[in-house]
C-alpha positions in Angstrom: -33.2 -65.2 210.1 -31.7 -64.4 213.5 -32.2 -60.9 215.0 -29.6 -59.4 216.9 -30.2 -57.1 219.7 -27.5 -54.5 220.2 -27.6 -52.8 223.5 -26.4 -49.4 223.9 -26.0 -47.3 227.2 -25.6 -48.1 230.8 -27.4 -50.0 233.1 -29.3 -48.4 236.2 -26.7 -50.1 238.7 -23.8 -48.4 236.5 -25.6 -45.1 236.8 -26.1 -45.4 240.5 -22.5 -46.4 241.1 -21.2 -43.4 239.3 -23.6 -41.0 241.1 -22.5 -42.6 244.4 -18.8 -42.0 243.7 -19.6 -38.4 242.6 -21.6 -37.7 245.8 -18.9 -39.0 248.0 -16.0 -37.1 246.2 -18.2 -34.0 246.5 -18.9 -34.5 250.5 -14.9 -35.2 250.7 -14.3 -31.7 249.0 -17.0 -29.8 251.2 -15.2 -31.2 254.2 -12.0 -30.3 253.1 -13.2 -26.7 252.2 -14.7 -26.2 255.6 -11.5 -27.2 257.3 -9.4 -24.8 255.1 -11.8 -21.9 255.8 -11.6 -22.7 259.5 -7.8 -22.8 259.4 -7.6 -19.7 257.6 -9.9 -17.9 260.1 -7.8 -19.0 263.0 -4.4 -18.1 261.3 -5.9 -14.8 260.6 -7.1 -14.4 264.2 -3.6 -15.5 265.5 -1.8 -12.7 263.1 -4.1 -10.2 264.4 -3.5 -11.1 268.0 0.3 -11.1 267.5 0.0 -7.7 266.0 -2.0 -6.4 268.8 0.6 -7.7 271.2 3.6 -6.1 269.4 1.6 -2.8 269.0 0.8 -3.0 273.0 4.6 -3.3 273.4 5.2 -0.2 271.2 2.2 2.0 273.1 3.2 0.9 276.5 4.5 4.0 278.5 7.5 3.8 280.7 5.3 3.1 283.7 4.2 -0.1 282.4 0.2 0.7 283.2 -1.9 0.3 280.1 -4.5 2.9 281.0 -5.9 4.3 277.8 -4.8 1.6 275.4 -7.3 0.8 272.4 -7.4 0.1 268.9 -7.9 3.7 268.0 -4.9 4.6 270.1 -2.8 1.8 268.4 -3.8 2.8 264.9 -3.1 6.5 265.7 0.8 5.6 266.6 1.0 3.2 263.6 1.4 0.2 266.0 -1.5 -1.5 263.9 -2.7 -1.1 260.4 -4.6 2.0 259.7 -7.5 0.1 258.0 -8.3 -1.6 261.5 -9.7 1.9 262.5 -11.7 1.4 265.8 -11.8 -2.4 265.2 -15.3 -2.7 264.2 -16.2 -5.6 262.4 -12.5 -6.3 261.6 -12.0 -10.0 263.0 -12.1 -13.0 260.6 -15.7 -13.7 261.7 -16.9 -10.5 260.8 -17.0 -9.3 264.6 -15.2 -6.5 266.5 -11.8 -6.6 267.8 -10.7 -4.4 271.0 -7.9 -4.0 273.2 -8.3 -2.6 276.7 -6.5 -2.4 280.0 -7.4 -5.4 282.4 -9.5 -3.8 285.0 -8.0 -6.0 287.9 -4.2 -5.1 287.0 -3.3 -2.1 284.9 -0.2 -3.8 284.0 -2.2 -6.3 281.7 -4.2 -5.8 278.6 -7.1 -7.5 277.3 -7.7 -8.6 273.6 -11.3 -9.4 272.8 -12.7 -10.9 269.5 -16.5 -10.7 269.4 -18.6 -12.6 267.1 -16.5 -15.6 266.9 -19.4 -17.9 265.8 -17.7 -21.3 265.7 -16.9 -22.5 269.1 -14.4 -25.1 267.9 -12.5 -22.3 266.3 -12.6 -20.1 269.9 -11.7 -23.0 271.6 -9.0 -24.0 269.6 -7.7 -20.2 269.9 -7.9 -20.7 273.8 -5.7 -23.6 273.7 -3.1 -21.8 271.4 -2.7 -19.0 274.0 -3.3 -21.0 277.3 0.4 -21.0 277.8 1.4 -17.6 276.9 -1.5 -15.5 278.0 -2.3 -14.9 281.7 -6.0 -15.7 280.9 -7.7 -17.1 277.9 -11.4 -18.0 277.5 -14.1 -18.3 275.0 -17.8 -17.8 275.8 -20.9 -16.6 274.2 -19.1 -16.1 270.7 -16.5 -14.0 272.5 -12.7 -14.8 272.5 -11.0 -12.9 275.6 -7.3 -13.1 276.1 -5.2 -11.2 278.8 -1.6 -10.6 278.4 0.8 -9.6 281.1 2.8 -6.4 279.8 
């Protein structure tokens, strides 16, 4: 009498192949997630800076001198959202946002986002504003952009 052996299940190679495919798909998903989060932070920061630019134009007195401009002042006149308050912990990285007159030229104002923990994102924002700002720089987790009024 012949005995038949039935094999059930998967071989070790098949299991390794499936696990490898799952690992590669997971890594791809994580890379895409990081890319999407980074793009979202940069986009939110650009929106915030655009709002501050519009608010600065509303706030600017007839003399064109920005002495006294601040997030609090812009909030007071309704030029920026009331929820921004004094700008503490309001930027997309959880750091502070501020706007102040440029000490070298009072017809300019400077927007600063502190706590920008990703140098790639900070440098990307510098490139975005290099053509429209007087000065744009990123150093030590701080993005500084100076605009002409």
